[in-house]
C-alpha atoms as a printed R data frame, in Angstrom:
    type eleno elety resid chain resno       x      y       z
1   ATOM     1    CA   MET     A     1   0.027  0.024   0.128
2   ATOM     2    CA   GLU     A     2   2.911  2.483   0.821
3   ATOM     3    CA   SER     A     3   4.007  2.203  -2.820
4   ATOM     4    CA   LEU     A     4   0.527  3.790  -3.677
5   ATOM     5    CA   MET     A     5   1.123  6.785  -1.258
6   ATOM     6    CA   LEU     A     6   1.032 10.145  -3.075
7   ATOM     7    CA   ASN     A     7   3.526 12.806  -1.962
8   ATOM     8    CA   ILE     A     8   1.443 15.998  -2.009
9   ATOM     9    CA   LEU     A     9   2.952 19.581  -2.085
10  ATOM    10    CA   LEU     A    10   0.451 22.200  -1.085
11  ATOM    11    CA   VAL     A    11   1.348 25.343  -2.181
12  ATOM    12    CA   GLU     A    12  -0.371 27.719  -0.112
13  ATOM    13    CA   ASP     A    13   0.072 30.966   1.512
14  ATOM    14    CA   ASP     A    14  -2.782 31.151   3.715
15  ATOM    15    CA   GLU     A    15  -2.210 29.335   7.133
16  ATOM    16    CA   VAL     A    16  -5.911 28.811   7.498
17  ATOM    17    CA   ASP     A    17  -6.432 27.142   4.155
18  ATOM    18    CA   VAL     A    18  -3.391 24.939   4.830
19  ATOM    19    CA   MET     A    19  -5.267 23.898   7.988
20  ATOM    20    CA   THR     A    20  -8.244 23.267   6.106
21  ATOM    21    CA   VAL     A    21  -6.742 20.958   3.706
22  ATOM    22    CA   GLN     A    22  -4.981 19.050   6.664
23  ATOM    23    CA   ARG     A    23  -8.282 18.798   8.535
24  ATOM    24    CA   ALA     A    24 -10.127 17.739   5.234
25  ATOM    25    CA   PHE     A    25  -7.579 14.860   4.894
26  ATOM    26    CA   GLN     A    26  -7.822 13.689   8.353
27  ATOM    27    CA   LYS     A    27 -11.719 13.741   8.104
28  ATOM    28    CA   GLY     A    28 -11.738 11.983   4.786
29  ATOM    29    CA   ASN     A    29  -9.154  9.524   5.949
30  ATOM    30    CA   ILE     A    30  -6.728 10.294   3.380
31  ATOM    31    CA   LYS     A    31  -3.090  9.226   4.573
32  ATOM    32    CA   ASN     A    32  -0.937 10.675   1.870
33  ATOM    33    CA   PRO     A    33   1.704 13.049   3.425
34  ATOM    34    CA   VAL     A    34   1.145 16.787   2.678
35  ATOM    35    CA   TYR     A    35   4.320 19.023   2.357
36  ATOM    36    CA   VAL     A    36   3.658 22.646   2.311
37  ATOM    37    CA   ALA     A    37   5.198 25.552   0.784
38  ATOM    38    CA   SER     A    38   4.037 29.133   1.312
39  ATOM    39    CA   ASN     A    39   4.756 30.352  -2.364
40  ATOM    40    CA   GLY     A    40   5.872 29.445  -5.728
41  ATOM    41    CA   VAL     A    41   9.646 29.919  -5.028
42  ATOM    42    CA   GLU     A    42   9.631 27.598  -1.718
43  ATOM    43    CA   ALA     A    43   7.759 25.045  -4.008
44  ATOM    44    CA   LEU     A    44  10.259 25.042  -6.645
45  ATOM    45    CA   SER     A    45  13.013 24.638  -4.165
46  ATOM    46    CA   MET     A    46  11.359 21.756  -2.582
47  ATOM    47    CA   LEU     A    47  10.601 19.943  -5.990
48  ATOM    48    CA   ARG     A    48  14.190 20.393  -7.323
49  ATOM    49    CA   CYS     A    49  16.742 18.124  -5.994
50  ATOM    50    CA   ARG     A    50  20.159 19.765  -5.499
51  ATOM    51    CA   PRO     A    51  23.314 17.446  -5.917
52  ATOM    52    CA   GLY     A    52  24.644 16.625  -2.378
53  ATOM    53    CA   GLN     A    53  21.734 18.148  -0.623
54  ATOM    54    CA   PRO     A    54  18.863 16.086   1.090
55  ATOM    55    CA   ALA     A    55  15.724 16.045  -0.841
56  ATOM    56    CA   LEU     A    56  12.870 18.346   0.748
57  ATOM    57    CA   MET     A    57  10.407 15.856  -0.030
58  ATOM    58    CA   PRO     A    58  10.275 12.509  -1.836
59  ATOM    59    CA   THR     A    59  11.018 12.428  -5.637
60  ATOM    60    CA   GLU     A    60   8.500  9.963  -6.581
61  ATOM    61    CA   ARG     A    61   4.689  9.979  -7.023
62  ATOM    62    CA   ARG     A    62   4.481 13.854  -6.540
63  ATOM    63    CA   ILE     A    63   1.414 16.027  -7.088
64  ATOM    64    CA   VAL     A    64   1.286 19.636  -6.388
65  ATOM    65    CA   LEU     A    65  -2.112 21.531  -5.246
66  ATOM    66    CA   LEU     A    66  -1.561 25.137  -6.234
67  ATOM    67    CA   ASP     A    67  -3.112 28.337  -5.027
68  ATOM    68    CA   LEU     A    68  -2.921 31.153  -7.626
69  ATOM    69    CA   ASN     A    69  -2.738 34.134  -5.294
70  ATOM    70    CA   MET     A    70   0.574 34.000  -3.512
71  ATOM    71    CA   PRO     A    71   3.387 36.711  -2.622
72  ATOM    72    CA   LYS     A    72   6.757 36.409  -4.238
73  ATOM    73    CA   MET     A    73   5.841 34.041  -7.068
74  ATOM    74    CA   ASN     A    74   2.300 33.617  -7.717
75  ATOM    75    CA   GLY     A    75   0.813 30.240  -9.071
76  ATOM    76    CA   LEU     A    76   0.898 31.004 -12.831
77  ATOM    77    CA   GLU     A    77   4.238 32.085 -12.441
78  ATOM    78    CA   PHE     A    78   5.203 28.928 -10.614
79  ATOM    79    CA   LEU     A    79   3.506 27.039 -13.426
80  ATOM    80    CA   GLN     A    80   5.703 28.612 -16.108
81  ATOM    81    CA   GLU     A    81   8.923 28.036 -14.250
82  ATOM    82    CA   LEU     A    82   7.788 24.231 -13.562
83  ATOM    83    CA   ARG     A    83   6.836 23.380 -17.129
84  ATOM    84    CA   ALA     A    84  10.225 25.048 -18.273
85  ATOM    85    CA   ASP     A    85  12.259 22.691 -16.175
86  ATOM    86    CA   PRO     A    86  12.828 19.467 -18.066
87  ATOM    87    CA   THR     A    87  13.413 17.611 -14.577
88  ATOM    88    CA   ILE     A    88  10.045 18.357 -12.885
89  ATOM    89    CA   ARG     A    89   7.632 19.412 -15.699
90  ATOM    90    CA   HIS     A    90   5.824 16.112 -15.549
91  ATOM    91    CA   ILE     A    91   4.621 16.546 -12.219
92  ATOM    92    CA   PRO     A    92   0.679 16.842 -12.176
93  ATOM    93    CA   VAL     A    93  -0.641 20.070 -10.926
94  ATOM    94    CA   VAL     A    94  -4.182 20.772  -9.709
95  ATOM    95    CA   VAL     A    95  -4.940 24.624  -9.179
96  ATOM    96    CA   LEU     A    96  -7.118 24.756  -5.939
97  ATOM    97    CA   THR     A    97  -8.125 28.360  -5.816
98  ATOM    98    CA   THR     A    98 -10.627 31.070  -5.199
99  ATOM    99    CA   SER     A    99 -10.011 32.608  -8.534
100 ATOM   100    CA   ASN     A   100 -13.016 32.395 -10.887
101 ATOM   101    CA   GLU     A   101 -11.195 34.355 -13.403
102 ATOM   102    CA   GLU     A   102 -11.682 33.013 -16.828
103 ATOM   103    CA   ARG     A   103  -8.159 34.271 -17.854
104 ATOM   104    CA   ASP     A   104  -6.684 32.760 -14.803
105 ATOM   105    CA   ARG     A   105  -8.349 29.310 -15.834
106 ATOM   106    CA   ILE     A   106  -7.171 29.688 -19.383
107 ATOM   107    CA   GLN     A   107  -3.886 30.491 -18.599
108 ATOM   108    CA   ALA     A   108  -3.593 27.592 -16.079
109 ATOM   109    CA   TYR     A   109  -4.827 24.982 -18.434
110 ATOM   110    CA   GLN     A   110  -2.388 26.452 -21.289
111 ATOM   111    CA   LEU     A   111   0.326 25.451 -18.716
112 ATOM   112    CA   ASN     A   112  -1.088 21.890 -18.573
113 ATOM   113    CA   VAL     A   113  -2.663 21.705 -15.316
114 ATOM   114    CA   ALA     A   114  -4.459 18.428 -14.544
115 ATOM   115    CA   GLY     A   115  -7.506 20.396 -13.044
116 ATOM   116    CA   TYR     A   116  -8.687 23.826 -12.075
117 ATOM   117    CA   ILE     A   117 -10.820 23.570  -8.951
118 ATOM   118    CA   LEU     A   118 -12.532 26.424  -7.124
119 ATOM   119    CA   LYS     A   119 -12.194 26.098  -3.219
120 ATOM   120    CA   PRO     A   120 -15.724 25.231  -1.868
121 ATOM   121    CA   VAL     A   121 -16.950 27.265   0.977
122 ATOM   122    CA   ILE     A   122 -18.598 24.394   2.974
123 ATOM   123    CA   PHE     A   123 -16.153 22.333   4.590
124 ATOM   124    CA   ASP     A   124 -17.800 18.965   4.074
125 ATOM   125    CA   THR     A   125 -18.085 19.934   0.314
126 ATOM   126    CA   PHE     A   126 -14.168 20.372   0.458
127 ATOM   127    CA   VAL     A   127 -13.523 17.123   2.169
128 ATOM   128    CA   SER     A   128 -15.645 15.174  -0.326
129 ATOM   129    CA   LEU     A   129 -13.594 16.915  -3.040
130 ATOM   130    CA   MET     A   130 -10.446 16.106  -1.464
131 ATOM   131    CA   VAL     A   131 -11.456 12.343  -1.079
132 ATOM   132    CA   ILE     A   132 -12.456 12.219  -4.899
133 ATOM   133    CA   LEU     A   133  -9.408 13.875  -5.938
134 ATOM   134    CA   ASN     A   134  -7.366 11.152  -3.853
135 ATOM   135    CA   LYS     A   135  -9.237  8.399  -5.299
136 ATOM   136    CA   TYR     A   136  -8.586  9.439  -8.845
137 ATOM   137    CA   TRP     A   137  -4.961  9.941  -8.361
138 ATOM   138    CA   ALA     A   138  -4.737  6.457  -6.422
139 ATOM   139    CA   VAL     A   139  -5.603  4.625  -9.631
140 ATOM   140    CA   CYS     A   140  -3.600  6.880 -12.070
141 ATOM   141    CA   GLU     A   141  -0.462  5.338 -13.210
142 ATOM   142    CA   MET     A   142   2.426  7.667 -11.998
143 ATOM   143    CA   PRO     A   143   6.137  7.395 -12.225
């Protein structure tokens, strides 16, 4: 079962939203480890393995849950950098945001996101969404 574990990088600057995701995973009985980066710069650092340095998160079966509105490097800038790096461009990214802007959605899909999800306001709906997302990724073939 451990081989089916997903290593989830949550890129989110809002501490309340981080806690909400963690609570949703707990309530939905999702056992995958969640690593947290508070902006795109930190997330890229966690995903890139530097020679001679320990990895900040496992290098296999990684998925990114990405907020768009963040300081230093926003989600769309992060996606551009990620997709330009041949060593990490293959990592699936699901945008999890409050932005309902059509241009954000279009730009995210142009940068090959696996999904664009608006954060639900109701916690139980959010839990259900996380459970469904987890089940989907659990059956996907991933390197």
